[in-house]
C-alpha positions in Angstrom: -150.6 122.2 -55.6 -149.4 125.3 -57.5 -151.3 126.4 -60.5 -149.7 127.3 -63.8 -150.1 131.0 -63.1 -148.3 130.7 -59.8 -145.4 128.8 -61.4 -145.0 131.5 -64.1 -145.2 134.3 -61.5 -142.5 132.6 -59.4 -140.2 132.3 -62.5 -140.7 136.0 -63.3 -139.7 136.9 -59.7 -136.4 135.1 -59.9 -133.4 137.4 -60.5 -132.0 137.2 -64.0 -128.7 135.3 -64.3 -125.8 137.7 -64.9 -124.3 137.5 -68.3 -120.5 137.2 -68.5 -118.9 139.2 -71.2 -115.2 138.6 -71.9 -113.7 141.7 -73.6 -110.3 141.4 -75.2 -108.3 144.4 -76.3 -106.3 144.6 -79.5 -102.6 144.2 -79.3 -100.4 147.2 -80.1 -98.4 146.9 -83.2 -95.9 149.6 -82.0 -95.3 147.8 -78.7 -94.9 144.5 -80.5 -92.3 145.8 -83.0 -90.4 147.6 -80.2 -90.3 144.5 -78.0 -89.1 142.3 -80.9 -86.6 144.9 -82.0 -85.1 145.2 -78.5 -85.4 141.6 -77.3 -85.8 139.5 -80.4 -87.5 136.1 -79.8 -88.3 137.0 -76.2 -90.2 140.1 -77.4 -92.1 137.9 -79.8 -93.9 136.4 -76.8 -96.1 139.5 -76.6 -97.4 138.9 -80.1 -97.6 135.1 -80.1 -96.5 132.8 -77.3 -96.2 129.8 -79.6 -94.1 131.8 -82.1 -92.0 133.2 -79.3 -91.2 129.8 -77.9 -90.3 128.4 -81.4 -88.0 131.3 -82.2 -86.3 131.1 -78.8 -85.5 127.5 -79.4 -84.4 128.3 -83.0 -82.2 131.2 -81.8 -80.5 129.0 -79.1 -79.8 126.1 -81.5 -78.7 128.2 -84.4 -76.8 130.6 -82.2 -74.9 127.8 -80.7 -74.1 126.2 -84.1 -73.1 129.5 -85.7 -71.3 131.1 -82.7 -74.0 133.8 -82.5 -74.1 134.8 -86.1 -77.6 133.4 -86.4 -78.9 136.6 -84.6 -78.4 138.4 -87.9 -81.2 136.3 -89.4 -83.3 135.5 -86.3 -83.8 139.1 -85.2 -85.4 140.3 -88.5 -87.5 137.2 -88.8 -88.9 137.7 -85.3 -89.7 141.4 -86.2 -91.6 140.3 -89.3 -93.3 137.4 -87.5 -94.4 139.9 -84.7 -95.9 142.3 -87.3 -97.9 139.5 -89.0 -99.0 137.9 -85.7 -100.4 141.2 -84.3 -102.1 142.1 -87.6 -103.7 138.7 -87.8 -104.7 138.7 -84.1 -106.3 142.2 -84.4 -108.1 141.2 -87.6 -109.6 138.1 -86.0 -110.5 140.1 -82.9 -112.4 142.7 -84.9 -114.1 139.9 -86.8 -115.3 138.3 -83.6 -113.3 135.1 -84.0 -111.0 135.5 -81.0 
């Protein structure tokens, strides 16, 4: 039977479990704005996938109903949404919440 000392020495000889650290990098505001300026709702997918999907659906539906004139409203909305999404993401990332 092993003594308490032998058990403790066996535990100290075991290799330490590796710690996994997940590092996320901040999103670039310049890239986000460039993508949404060039590609509208599809570019918004870089900033926020959920927002990008929503705006793609909105752009398709409103574009169909207004014969494409909805782009005059959808494009600026996606640019603003992209700006806010990246700002909020980076703020949460630096606060350790993401």
